C-alpha positions as CSV (number, residue, x, y, z in Angstrom):
1,M,5.3,8.3,2.6
2,E,3.8,5.8,0.8
3,R,1.4,4.1,3.5
4,A,-0.1,7.4,4.0
5,D,-0.3,7.8,-0.1
6,N,-2.4,4.1,0.3
7,V,-3.9,4.7,3.2
8,A,-6.0,7.9,1.7
9,R,-6.7,5.6,-1.6
10,F,-8.7,3.4,1.0
11,I,-10.7,6.3,2.4
12,D,-11.3,7.6,-1.2
13,V,-12.5,4.2,-2.2
14,N,-15.5,4.7,0.5
15,L,-15.9,8.9,-0.8
16,Q,-15.5,7.1,-4.4
17,L,-18.9,5.3,-3.4
18,M,-21.3,7.5,-1.9
19,L,-21.2,9.2,-4.9
20,D,-21.5,6.4,-6.9
21,L,-24.3,4.0,-5.0
22,P,-27.7,4.5,-5.5
23,S,-30.0,7.0,-2.9
24,G,-30.6,5.3,0.6
25,S,-27.4,2.5,0.0
26,P,-25.9,1.7,3.2
27,E,-22.7,3.1,4.0
28,Q,-19.4,0.8,5.1
29,W,-16.7,1.9,7.4
30,H,-15.8,-0.5,9.1
31,P,-13.9,-2.4,6.5
32,L,-11.2,0.5,6.2
33,V,-10.7,-0.7,9.8
34,S,-10.3,-3.8,9.6
35,I,-8.0,-4.4,6.4
36,S,-5.6,-1.6,8.1
37,G,-4.9,-4.4,11.0
38,G,-6.9,-2.1,13.6
39,D,-9.8,-2.9,15.0
40,T,-9.0,-3.6,18.5
41,A,-7.0,-0.3,18.7
42,F,-10.1,1.5,17.0
43,S,-13.0,-0.2,19.1
44,S,-10.5,0.6,22.4
45,R,-11.3,4.6,21.5
46,Y,-14.3,4.4,19.3
47,P,-18.0,3.4,19.9
48,M,-18.7,2.7,16.0
49,A,-17.6,2.3,12.9
50,N,-19.2,5.8,10.8
51,R,-17.9,8.3,8.8
52,D,-16.5,10.6,11.2
53,N,-14.8,8.5,13.5
54,V,-13.5,5.7,10.8
55,I,-11.4,9.0,8.8
56,K,-10.3,10.3,11.7
57,F,-8.8,7.3,12.9
58,L,-7.0,6.5,10.1
59,T,-6.6,10.4,9.0
60,F,-5.9,12.0,11.8
61,D,-5.5,9.9,15.2
62,E,-2.0,10.3,16.5
63,D,-2.6,7.2,18.5
64,N,-2.7,5.3,15.6
65,P,0.9,4.3,14.1
66,S,-0.1,3.6,10.4
67,S,-3.1,7.3,10.5
68,I,-1.5,9.4,7.8
69,V,-0.1,12.2,10.5
70,S,1.5,9.1,11.8
71,C,3.1,8.2,8.6
72,L,3.7,11.6,7.8
73,R,5.4,12.4,11.4
74,A,7.2,9.2,11.3
75,A,8.7,9.9,7.7
76,R,9.6,13.9,8.7
77,E,11.9,12.1,11.5
78,N,13.2,9.9,9.4
79,A,14.0,12.3,6.8
80,R,15.3,14.3,9.6
81,T,17.5,12.1,10.9
82,I,19.7,11.0,7.6
83,R,19.4,14.5,6.0
84,E,22.9,13.9,4.9
85,S,21.6,11.3,2.5
86,I,18.8,12.4,0.9
87,S,18.6,15.8,-1.0
88,P,17.3,18.9,-0.2
89,D,14.5,19.1,-2.5
90,M,13.5,16.0,-0.9
91,W,13.8,17.2,2.3
92,E,11.5,20.6,1.7
93,Q,8.8,18.5,0.3
94,V,8.6,16.4,3.5
95,N,8.2,19.2,5.3
96,T,5.6,20.9,3.3
97,F,3.2,17.5,3.1
98,Y,3.8,17.3,7.2
99,L,2.7,20.5,7.5
100,M,-0.2,20.5,4.8
101,V,-1.8,17.7,6.6
102,N,-1.2,19.3,10.1
103,A,-3.1,22.4,9.1
104,A,-5.5,20.5,7.5
105,A,-5.9,18.7,11.3
106,A,-6.3,21.9,13.3
107,N,-8.7,24.1,10.8
108,D,-11.3,21.1,10.3
109,R,-10.4,21.2,6.8
110,L,-11.7,17.8,6.4
111,R,-14.5,17.6,7.0
112,T,-15.7,20.0,4.7
113,S,-13.4,19.6,1.8
114,S,-12.8,15.4,2.4
115,S,-12.4,14.6,-1.3
116,S,-10.1,17.3,-2.4
117,F,-8.0,16.8,0.9
118,F,-7.3,13.1,0.1
119,S,-6.0,14.3,-3.8
120,E,-3.6,16.8,-2.1
121,V,-2.9,13.7,0.0
122,K,-1.9,11.5,-3.2
123,K,-0.6,14.5,-5.2
124,A,2.0,15.3,-2.1
125,S,3.5,11.9,-2.0
126,Q,3.1,11.7,-6.0
127,L,5.2,14.1,-6.1
128,F,7.6,13.2,-3.1
129,H,7.8,10.1,-5.4
130,G,9.0,12.4,-8.4
131,I,11.0,14.7,-6.7
132,T,13.4,11.3,-5.5
133,D,13.8,10.2,-8.5
134,A,14.6,13.0,-9.9
135,T,16.9,14.5,-7.2
136,M,19.0,11.1,-5.7
137,L,21.6,8.7,-6.5
138,H,20.5,6.0,-8.0
139,G,22.5,3.8,-5.8
140,E,22.3,1.5,-2.5
141,V,20.2,4.5,-0.3
142,W,17.7,4.5,-3.1
143,H,18.0,0.9,-3.6
144,F,17.1,0.9,0.0
145,Y,13.9,3.7,-0.3
146,S,12.4,1.8,-4.0
147,L,12.8,-1.6,-2.1
148,G,10.9,-0.1,0.9
149,R,8.3,1.9,-1.3
150,L,7.4,-1.3,-3.5
151,L,6.9,-3.5,-1.1
152,E,4.5,-1.1,0.8
153,R,2.8,-0.5,-2.1
154,A,2.0,-4.2,-3.2
155,D,1.1,-4.8,0.3
156,K,-1.8,-2.0,0.1
157,T,-2.3,-3.0,-3.5
158,S,-3.3,-6.5,-1.8
159,R,-5.5,-4.5,0.8
160,L,-7.3,-2.4,-1.7
161,L,-8.9,-5.6,-3.7
162,D,-9.6,-6.8,-0.2
163,V,-11.7,-3.7,0.4
164,K,-14.0,-5.6,-2.1
165,Y,-14.1,-9.0,-0.3
166,F,-15.9,-6.9,2.7
167,M,-18.0,-4.8,0.7
168,L,-19.9,-7.9,-0.2
169,L,-19.8,-9.4,3.1
170,P,-23.1,-7.6,3.8
171,S,-24.9,-9.2,0.7
172,V,-23.5,-11.6,-1.6
173,A,-26.8,-11.3,-3.6
174,D,-25.3,-8.3,-5.4
175,V,-22.6,-10.0,-7.3
176,G,-23.1,-9.4,-10.6
177,T,-25.4,-6.5,-10.6
178,P,-25.0,-3.0,-11.7
179,L,-23.5,-2.6,-7.9
180,D,-20.8,-4.7,-8.2
181,D,-19.8,-3.0,-11.3
182,I,-19.5,0.3,-9.1
183,Q,-17.8,-1.3,-6.4
184,W,-15.1,-2.4,-8.6
185,A,-14.7,0.6,-11.0
186,A,-14.1,1.9,-7.1
187,V,-11.3,0.2,-6.5
188,L,-9.8,0.6,-9.8
189,R,-10.2,4.1,-9.4
190,S,-8.7,4.3,-6.1
191,A,-5.4,2.4,-6.8
192,S,-5.6,5.1,-9.8
193,A,-5.7,2.3,-12.2
194,L,-9.0,2.6,-13.9
195,E,-8.1,4.4,-17.4
196,M,-5.6,1.8,-17.7
197,Y,-7.2,-1.2,-17.2
198,R,-9.5,-0.1,-19.8
199,K,-7.3,0.9,-21.8
200,R,-6.0,-2.8,-21.6
201,H,-9.3,-4.9,-21.3
202,G,-12.2,-2.8,-21.7
203,H,-15.5,-3.5,-19.8
204,I,-15.8,-4.5,-16.3
205,A,-15.1,-7.7,-15.5
206,P,-14.0,-9.2,-12.2
207,E,-11.3,-11.9,-12.7
208,Q,-9.9,-9.3,-15.1
209,I,-9.5,-6.8,-12.5
210,I,-8.4,-9.3,-10.1
211,N,-5.1,-9.9,-12.4
212,F,-4.9,-6.2,-13.5
213,L,-3.7,-5.3,-9.9
214,V,-1.9,-8.9,-9.4
215,L,-0.9,-10.0,-12.0
216,D,0.7,-7.5,-14.7
217,H,3.5,-7.1,-15.6
218,E,3.3,-3.5,-16.8
219,F,1.5,-1.6,-14.7
220,P,2.9,0.0,-11.6
221,R,0.9,-0.8,-8.9
222,S,0.1,-4.1,-9.7
223,I,1.6,-6.5,-7.1
224,H,3.8,-8.6,-9.3
225,Y,4.8,-5.6,-10.8
226,C,6.2,-4.2,-7.5
227,L,7.5,-7.4,-6.4
228,T,9.6,-7.5,-9.7
229,T,11.5,-4.4,-9.2
230,A,11.9,-4.7,-5.1
231,N,13.2,-7.9,-6.2
232,D,15.4,-6.0,-9.0
233,S,16.5,-3.4,-5.9
234,L,17.0,-6.1,-3.2
235,H,19.8,-7.3,-5.7
236,A,21.1,-4.3,-6.8
237,I,22.2,-3.5,-2.8
238,S,23.3,-6.9,-2.1
239,G,25.7,-8.0,-5.6
240,T,23.9,-11.4,-5.9
241,P,23.0,-12.3,-9.3
242,V,19.6,-12.2,-10.2
243,G,18.0,-15.0,-9.9
244,M,20.4,-16.6,-7.1
245,Y,20.1,-15.7,-3.7
246,R,22.8,-16.1,-0.6
247,N,20.8,-14.6,2.1
248,T,16.6,-15.3,3.7
249,A,16.1,-11.9,2.6
250,E,16.7,-12.7,-1.3
251,Q,15.0,-16.1,-1.1
252,R,11.5,-15.2,0.5
253,L,11.3,-12.9,-1.7
254,G,11.9,-14.6,-4.8
255,Q,10.1,-17.3,-3.8
256,L,7.4,-14.8,-3.7
257,R,7.4,-13.6,-7.1
258,A,8.2,-16.9,-8.5
259,E,4.5,-18.0,-6.7
260,L,2.7,-14.9,-9.0
261,A,5.1,-15.6,-12.1
262,Y,3.7,-19.5,-12.2
263,T,-0.4,-18.5,-11.1
264,D,-3.0,-17.6,-12.7
265,T,-6.0,-16.0,-12.3
266,Q,-8.5,-18.7,-12.4
267,Q,-6.5,-20.3,-9.5
268,I,-6.6,-17.0,-7.7
269,V,-10.3,-17.4,-7.9
270,E,-10.4,-21.0,-7.3
271,R,-8.4,-20.8,-4.1
272,G,-10.7,-17.8,-2.9
273,L,-9.7,-14.0,-3.8
274,H,-10.1,-13.1,0.1
275,E,-7.7,-16.2,1.1
276,F,-5.3,-15.7,-1.5
277,L,-5.0,-12.0,-0.2
278,D,-4.4,-13.0,3.3
279,G,-1.8,-15.7,2.9
280,F,0.3,-13.3,0.8
281,Q,0.0,-10.7,2.7
282,T,1.4,-13.1,5.7
283,K,4.5,-14.0,3.6
284,L,5.3,-10.0,2.5
285,N,5.6,-9.5,6.2
286,L,7.7,-13.0,6.5
287,V,10.2,-11.2,3.3
288,D,9.8,-8.0,5.5
289,Q,10.9,-9.4,8.8
290,C,13.7,-11.4,6.8
291,I,15.2,-8.1,5.4
292,F,15.4,-6.4,8.7
293,D,17.1,-9.6,9.8
294,T,19.7,-9.4,7.0
295,F,20.4,-5.5,7.0
296,F,19.6,-4.0,10.0
297,A,19.2,-6.2,13.3
298,L,21.9,-5.2,15.9
299,R,24.7,-8.3,16.1
300,P,27.5,-8.6,18.5
301,V,30.7,-7.6,16.9
302,G,32.8,-9.8,14.8
303,S,29.3,-12.3,14.1
304,S,28.5,-13.3,10.9
305,A,24.6,-12.6,9.7
306,P,22.5,-15.8,10.9
307,D,21.1,-16.4,7.4
308,R,24.0,-15.9,5.3
309,V,23.9,-18.8,3.1
310,G,27.2,-21.3,3.0
311,Q,28.6,-19.5,6.0
């Protein structure tokens, strides 16, 4: 559900830019494919990265596991198999969301009202998260849900920022120009962060935007906030006191969170924003794998978890 929301935000970056850019400015759609990790799959089925092909690939392509329709199909199947653990309202919203997207695909609605469609996708996802928080017991099951949602959000916030890097590739000369400000504002809007950023920092400034989306302690879509809250859920699941670790999942997530806590914007800029984000995504993937190994990997009966510290 979180990935469907964020894919809609990726596409919305470009749709917003097309409204704001000067007439005649070239459209850039291939960066959305690149940051989603779908270059190989896309190039094997589509002749060129234009608007129609990229939107179809990221939205309605059932062979793309990260497309919106594929994410919702998987979410609906997951919800069906654990209906006893979720509330009826959650199940109803998953179905409503899934049917809405499938109806849009069948009626070719996206081509005639793409902007409103992606707004509906984001609202439907936010409604699901609100329903979940309001109707589900905040016990172990909810913490697993929260953990997955927040790690996915941290990853996709990093990729939203990476869109800006790929947009700059055609012309570095645009840095510091009004066009540059338009692009940064589009990135903030895609993260629903523009108004909150302005309340905090005022004018558009790249280093302040990086600080807000990566290191801010209070904005709920910032990477640091997501990791901190995910870490709380991970420790609530395991019962390990915060500040300690008893498995590799807690160790890796704690290390990554501490790295962000002791990083400042200047260090990120000096290293290179793209390089920093690329390294972060690699480390976050390792956290994901450790969570799977710790809690979900099947092992022979009677064997102990290989990543338990001190066992």
